[in-house]
C-alpha positions in Angstrom: -26.7 -204.6 -46.0 -29.3 -204.7 -43.6 -30.0 -207.4 -40.9 -33.0 -209.3 -40.6 -34.8 -206.5 -37.8 -33.3 -203.8 -40.3 -35.0 -204.8 -43.2 -38.8 -204.8 -42.0 -38.5 -201.1 -41.7 -38.8 -197.5 -43.9 -36.0 -195.9 -44.2 -35.7 -192.2 -46.1 -34.4 -192.0 -49.1 -31.9 -189.3 -48.7 -28.3 -189.0 -48.5 -26.4 -189.9 -44.8 -22.7 -189.9 -43.9 -21.0 -192.7 -42.9 -19.4 -192.4 -39.1 -16.6 -194.7 -40.1 -15.2 -193.1 -44.1 -17.1 -190.1 -44.8 -18.8 -191.6 -48.0 -22.1 -191.2 -48.7 -25.1 -194.9 -47.6 -28.1 -194.4 -49.5 -30.4 -193.2 -46.0 -29.2 -190.5 -42.9 -30.9 -194.1 -41.0 -27.6 -195.7 -41.7 -24.9 -195.3 -39.3 -22.3 -196.7 -42.0 -22.1 -197.1 -46.1 -22.8 -200.9 -48.4 -18.9 -200.2 -48.8 -17.9 -200.3 -45.1 -21.2 -202.5 -44.6 -19.3 -205.2 -46.5 -16.0 -204.8 -45.0 -17.1 -205.1 -41.6 -19.8 -207.4 -42.3 -22.7 -206.0 -39.7 -25.9 -204.0 -40.4 -25.3 -200.6 -41.8 -28.5 -199.3 -39.8 -27.8 -200.7 -36.1 -24.3 -202.6 -37.1 -25.5 -205.7 -35.7 -23.2 -208.3 -37.5 -24.0 -210.4 -40.2 -23.1 -214.0 -41.5 -21.0 -214.0 -44.3 
């Protein structure tokens, strides 16, 4: 999940590593993977809290 601010940006589609679980992210710019983002309800890039 991306917050409204981060959705406006363009990201490289080269795989990265999730800093929480070690799984793969869809971009090297993402801090965490989709699964961790949804579990924590935070943006994958900036980790800003996202409303459920």
